[in-house]
C-alpha positions in Angstrom: 29.9 -29.1 -7.8 27.5 -26.2 -8.1 24.0 -25.6 -6.7 21.6 -22.8 -5.8 23.5 -20.5 -3.4 21.1 -17.5 -3.5 19.7 -17.9 0.0 22.3 -16.7 2.5 22.1 -17.7 6.2 25.5 -16.4 7.6 28.8 -14.8 6.7 32.3 -15.0 8.1 35.8 -13.7 7.1 39.2 -15.2 6.7 42.4 -13.4 5.5 41.5 -13.8 1.8 38.0 -15.2 1.7 34.5 -14.3 2.7 32.8 -17.5 3.8 29.2 -17.6 2.7 26.8 -20.0 4.4 23.7 -20.8 2.2 20.9 -23.2 2.0 22.9 -24.9 -0.8 26.1 -25.3 1.2 29.3 -23.3 2.0 31.1 -21.3 -0.6 34.0 -18.8 -0.7 34.3 -15.4 -2.2 37.9 -14.4 -3.0 38.3 -10.8 -1.9 41.5 -10.3 -3.9 40.3 -11.7 -7.3 36.8 -10.6 -6.6 35.1 -13.8 -7.6 33.6 -16.9 -6.2 35.8 -20.0 -6.3 35.0 -22.9 -8.6 34.8 -25.8 -8.1 33.0 -25.4 -4.8 33.9 -28.9 -3.4 37.2 -27.6 -2.2 37.0 -29.2 1.3 38.9 -32.3 2.2 37.3 -35.6 3.0 37.3 -35.0 6.7 34.9 -32.1 6.5 33.3 -32.9 3.1 29.9 -33.3 4.8 29.5 -29.5 4.7 29.9 -29.2 1.0 26.2 -29.3 0.1 24.6 -29.3 3.5 22.4 -26.3 4.3 24.4 -24.0 6.6 22.7 -22.6 9.6 25.4 -20.5 11.1 29.1 -19.5 10.7 31.4 -18.3 13.5 35.1 -17.7 13.9 37.2 -18.1 17.0 40.8 -19.2 17.8 41.7 -19.2 14.1 39.0 -21.8 13.3 35.8 -21.5 11.3 32.9 -23.3 12.9 30.1 -24.4 10.5 26.8 -25.4 11.9 24.8 -27.4 9.3 21.7 -29.5 9.2 23.9 -32.7 9.3 26.2 -31.6 12.1 28.8 -29.0 13.2 32.2 -28.9 11.6 35.3 -26.9 12.3 38.5 -26.2 10.3 41.5 -23.8 10.6 41.5 -20.5 8.7 43.9 -17.6 8.7 42.2 -14.5 10.1 42.9 -10.8 9.6 43.5 -8.6 12.7 40.1 -6.8 12.7 37.6 -9.3 11.3 34.2 -8.0 12.2 30.9 -9.9 12.0 28.1 -7.4 12.3 24.6 -7.4 13.5 22.5 -5.9 10.7 21.3 -2.4 11.5 17.6 -1.5 11.9 18.0 1.1 9.2 20.4 0.9 6.4 22.2 3.8 4.6 21.0 5.0 1.2 22.9 2.4 -0.8 22.5 2.8 -4.6 21.8 -0.6 -6.3 22.3 -1.4 -10.0 19.7 -0.4 -12.5 16.5 -2.4 -12.2 16.8 -2.7 -8.4 15.7 -0.6 -5.4 17.2 -0.9 -1.9 15.0 0.1 1.0 16.2 1.5 4.3 14.7 -1.6 6.1 17.3 -3.8 4.3 15.2 -5.2 1.5 16.4 -5.3 -2.1 13.6 -5.3 -4.7 13.7 -5.8 -8.4 11.5 -4.7 -11.4 9.5 -7.9 -11.1 8.4 -6.9 -7.5 10.4 -9.6 -5.9 11.8 -8.8 -2.5 15.2 -10.0 -1.2 15.6 -9.2 2.5 19.1 -8.9 4.0 19.8 -11.9 6.3 23.5 -11.4 7.2 25.9 -8.6 7.4 29.7 -8.4 7.7 32.4 -5.6 7.5 35.7 -6.9 6.4 39.1 -5.7 7.8 39.5 -3.0 5.2 36.0 -1.7 5.6 34.1 -3.3 2.7 30.5 -4.3 3.7 29.0 -7.6 2.6 25.3 -8.3 2.8 23.8 -11.7 2.5 20.2 -11.8 1.2 17.4 -14.3 1.0 17.1 -15.0 -2.7 19.7 -12.8 -4.3 22.9 -14.1 -2.9 25.7 -11.8 -1.8 25.8 -7.9 -2.1 28.8 -5.7 -1.5 29.5 -2.0 -0.7 33.1 -1.0 -1.1 34.8 1.0 1.7 34.0 4.7 1.4 31.3 4.3 -1.2 27.5 3.8 -1.4 27.2 1.8 -4.6 25.6 -1.6 -4.0 27.1 -4.4 -6.1 25.1 -7.6 -6.7 27.5 -10.6 -6.8 25.7 -13.4 -8.6 26.9 -17.0 -8.3 25.4 -20.5 -8.6 22.2 -21.8 -10.2 18.7 -20.4 -10.7 17.4 -23.7 -9.3 19.0 -26.7 -7.7 17.1 -28.9 -10.2 19.4 -29.7 -13.2 17.8 -31.8 -16.0 20.1 -30.6 -18.8 23.6 -29.3 -19.1 25.3 -28.0 -22.3 28.9 -26.9 -22.7 30.5 -24.8 -25.4 33.9 -23.1 -25.6 32.6 -20.0 -23.7 29.5 -21.1 -21.9 28.0 -23.7 -19.6 24.2 -23.7 -19.5 22.2 -25.4 -16.8 18.5 -25.9 -17.2 15.9 -27.4 -15.0 12.5 -26.7 -13.5 12.8 -23.4 -11.7 15.2 -21.6 -13.9 18.0 -21.5 -16.5 21.6 -20.5 -15.7 24.2 -19.3 -18.2 27.8 -19.4 -16.8 30.3 -17.5 -19.0 33.3 -19.3 -17.7 36.2 -17.0 -18.7 34.7 -13.9 -17.1 33.0 -16.0 -14.4 29.6 -14.3 -15.0 26.5 -16.1 -13.9 23.2 -15.0 -15.5 19.9 -16.4 -14.2 16.6 -16.5 -16.2 13.3 -17.7 -14.8 10.1 -18.1 -16.9 7.9 -16.4 -14.3 9.8 -13.2 -14.9 10.3 -13.3 -18.7 7.2 -13.2 -21.0 9.3 -14.4 -24.0 10.4 -17.5 -22.1 7.3 -19.7 -22.0 8.9 -22.3 -19.7 12.1 -23.3 -18.0 11.3 -27.0 -18.3 13.7 -27.9 -21.1 14.1 -31.2 -22.9 17.4 -30.5 -24.6 20.0 -27.6 -25.0 22.4 -26.7 -27.8 24.9 -23.7 -28.0 26.1 -22.1 -31.2 28.3 -19.0 -30.6 26.4 -16.6 -28.4 23.0 -18.3 -29.1 21.5 -21.0 -27.0 18.7 -23.2 -28.3 16.2 -24.9 -26.0 13.8 -27.7 -27.0 10.6 -27.2 -25.0 7.0 -28.4 -25.1 6.1 -25.0 -26.6 8.6 -25.3 -29.5 12.1 -24.0 -30.1 13.2 -21.2 -27.8 16.4 -19.2 -28.5 18.5 -17.0 -26.2 20.9 -14.3 -27.3 23.3 -14.4 -24.4 24.9 -11.0 -25.1 21.5 -9.2 -25.2 19.8 -11.5 -22.7 16.8 -11.8 -25.0 14.6 -14.9 -25.5 12.6 -15.7 -28.6 10.0 -18.4 -29.1 10.1 -19.7 -32.7 7.1 -20.7 -34.7 5.3 -23.1 -35.2 4.7 -24.2 -31.6 5.7 -27.9 -32.0 6.6 -29.9 -29.0 10.3 -30.7 -29.2 12.1 -33.5 -27.5 15.8 -33.3 -28.7 18.2 -31.2 -30.8 21.2 -31.7 -33.1 23.2 -29.1 -35.0 24.5 -30.0 -38.4 26.5 -27.2 -39.9 24.1 -24.3 -39.9 20.9 -26.4 -39.7 19.2 -27.4 -36.5 17.4 -30.7 -36.5 14.8 -31.3 -33.7 13.0 -34.4 -32.7 9.3 -34.0 -31.9 6.6 -36.1 -30.4 5.5 -37.2 -33.9 8.2 -36.4 -36.3 11.1 -34.0 -37.1 11.4 -30.3 -37.3 14.1 -28.4 -39.2 15.3 -24.9 -38.4 17.9 -22.5 -39.7 20.6 -21.3 -37.2 18.6 -18.1 -36.5 15.5 -20.1 -35.4 13.5 -19.8 -38.6 11.4 -22.9 -39.3 12.5 -24.6 -42.6 10.3 -27.7 -42.5 8.1 -29.9 -40.3 8.4 -33.6 -41.3 5.4 -35.5 -39.8 3.7 -38.8 -40.5 0.7 -40.1 -38.7 2.6 -43.3 -37.8 5.9 -41.7 -36.9 6.9 -42.4 -33.4 8.1 -40.0 -30.7 11.8 -39.1 -31.2 13.7 -39.4 -27.9 17.2 -38.3 -29.2 19.0 -37.1 -32.2 22.7 -37.7 -33.1 24.9 -37.0 -36.1 27.8 -39.3 -37.3 29.3 -40.0 -40.7 27.1 -37.5 -42.6 24.0 -39.2 -41.3 21.4 -38.1 -38.8 20.3 -40.8 -36.4 16.9 -40.7 -34.6 16.3 -42.7 -31.5 12.6 -43.3 -31.2 9.9 -45.2 -29.3 9.9 -47.7 -32.2 13.6 -48.1 -32.9 16.2 -46.2 -34.9 15.7 -44.2 -38.1 18.4 -42.4 -40.2 18.3 -39.5 -42.6 20.7 -38.7 -45.3 20.7 -37.7 -49.0 18.5 -40.8 -49.6 15.8 -39.7 -47.2 14.4 -41.6 -44.2 15.5 -45.2 -43.5 14.7 -47.7 -40.8 17.9 -49.0 -39.2 17.7 -52.5 -37.8 20.1 -55.2 -36.7 19.7 -58.9 -37.3 19.4 -59.6 -33.6 16.5 -57.2 -33.2 18.2 -55.2 -30.5 17.3 -51.8 -32.1 13.6 -52.7 -32.8 12.6 -51.8 -29.3 12.2 -48.4 -27.7 15.5 -46.5 -27.9 16.0 -43.9 -25.2 19.3 -42.2 -26.0 22.0 -41.9 -28.6 25.6 -40.8 -28.0 28.5 -40.5 -30.5 32.1 -41.4 -29.4 34.9 -41.3 -31.9 33.7 -43.3 -34.9 31.0 -45.2 -33.0 27.4 -44.4 -32.2 25.9 -46.0 -29.0 22.2 -46.4 -28.4 20.5 -47.1 -25.1 17.6 -49.3 -25.9 15.1 -51.3 -23.8 17.3 -54.4 -24.7 20.7 -52.9 -23.7 23.5 -50.8 -25.1 24.0 -51.2 -28.9 27.2 -50.0 -30.7 26.9 -48.9 -34.4 29.3 -49.8 -36.1 30.5 -52.3 -33.6 33.8 -51.3 -32.0 34.6 -55.0 -31.8 33.3 -57.8 -34.0 31.2 -59.4 -31.2 29.3 -58.5 -29.3 27.8 -55.3 -30.5 25.2 -55.3 -27.6 25.6 -55.2 -23.9 22.4 -56.9 -22.9 20.5 -56.1 -19.8 22.3 -52.7 -19.3 19.0 -50.8 -19.5 18.5 -52.1 -15.9 22.1 -52.1 -14.5 22.7 -54.0 -11.3 19.1 -53.2 -10.3 19.5 -49.5 -11.3 17.4 -48.1 -14.1 19.6 -46.2 -16.5 18.4 -42.6 -17.2 21.4 -41.5 -19.3 24.8 -42.6 -20.3 28.1 -41.4 -21.6 30.8 -43.6 -23.4 34.4 -42.6 -22.5 37.0 -44.8 -24.0 36.4 -48.3 -22.8 34.1 -47.1 -20.0 30.4 -46.4 -19.8 29.1 -43.9 -17.2 25.5 -44.6 -16.3 23.2 -42.1 -14.6 20.8 -43.8 -12.2 18.6 -43.0 -9.3 21.2 -44.3 -6.8 24.4 -42.8 -8.1 26.7 -43.1 -11.2 27.7 -46.6 -12.3 31.1 -46.8 -14.0 31.4 -49.9 -16.2 34.6 -51.2 -17.7 33.7 -52.8 -21.0 37.0 -54.8 -21.1 37.2 -56.1 -17.6 33.4 -56.1 -17.0 34.1 -54.5 -13.6 31.8 -52.0 -12.1 32.3 -49.1 -9.6 29.5 -47.1 -8.1 30.0 -43.3 -7.5 27.8 -41.8 -4.8 27.7 -38.9 -2.4 30.6 -40.6 -0.5 32.8 -40.0 -3.6 31.6 -36.4 -3.9 28.4 -36.4 -5.9 26.0 -33.7 -4.8 23.1 -36.2 -4.9 22.7 -39.9 -5.7 19.6 -39.0 -7.8 21.5 -38.5 -11.1 19.3 -37.5 -14.1 21.8 -36.8 -16.9 25.4 -36.9 -18.0 27.3 -34.7 -20.5 31.0 -34.4 -21.3 33.2 -31.3 -21.2 36.7 -32.3 -22.4 38.4 -33.9 -19.4 35.3 -33.5 -17.3 31.9 -35.1 -17.0 28.9 -33.2 -15.6 26.2 -35.0 -13.7 22.8 -33.2 -13.3 20.7 -33.9 -10.2 17.7 -32.4 -8.3 20.2 -30.8 -5.8 22.6 -29.2 -8.4 25.4 -30.4 -10.7 28.6 -32.3 -10.0 31.7 -32.2 -12.2 33.9 -35.3 -12.4 37.5 -35.2 -13.6 38.6 -37.9 -16.1 42.2 -38.6 -15.0 43.1 -41.2 -17.5 
């Protein structure tokens, strides 16, 4: 799981790790590999309560790390170096030199070009003399032994609120109210972007995300926004049409809107706006078998070389509001007000799972088909439904979710990501 770890409350040292207590939980920095560990839910079940609980204080004694949190105090064994030193922060700091765009004041406050201040809240000198500084809002800083260069060590999310996650071969993008985070997985680089600091980013409230190469596309209420990851530059594309969803077909980007469809080239240039006065809001877009599928408030529409067509089924299950569309193998699944509908049906009958819009009293917000299973995102956990045996299992914080308030699901190979208001959890598909 991953959350917002920028607000540091306490530091402690083991033989290999710097333990960082934050308002988002406890994380570890590997001094040898010089990176934070991922996934962050490394603790065993006996002490799993400290994974995402705000940490108040860390202390080390008798080869044990004591973690005081808002939910209780936990202790577990660690291997300690001989001269582990936890410091009181000085009244006046040396003249550390921060990266470009930052200024470090003698009173222990890091400032950036946007006039944001990040005071130092915790200090630690490790057994070889490296100094680590925890800050309130900028995470962990480091000064190597014998030097005066101040390194910013970014990790975690711009905001704990995760409404959208998109995964490519190189990047994982987390978006939610409060900020956008781009994680370059191979290099373990975390870049944070917040609309309040970036004039070319009109909002960090995102309806959908797509990645193509080093370009990230965001569907927003202000239109299509693109991010060049390598340059860190945003661009808002014209016209300013309120977008709801995205689908990439070859080099063309198809976007659902509140009253139609918008079409863009892969560089964000608007190609066409398809609107009709009676066209409903598009909630999702999917692509399968050379056909675009649009889930709307008034049912399902398709687009191919013959143009727009209304797609219906004899039982009327796709004539109601359709919330979401997901492709799996050669089957497209729709979440409608009347249930889950499969197109084409993966078995002759039934092609609908009635009543699954409200599943065991839980309103479904999103879903992901995986083999014979459905994973449902609900306000009280993740429901795992076996379509063959009709058995159900509920995944909650007791099974490792960072929050039971699950808003979305997306797949990354053998993993599923769950977005919540407290961060994101990653689930391993072990079948």
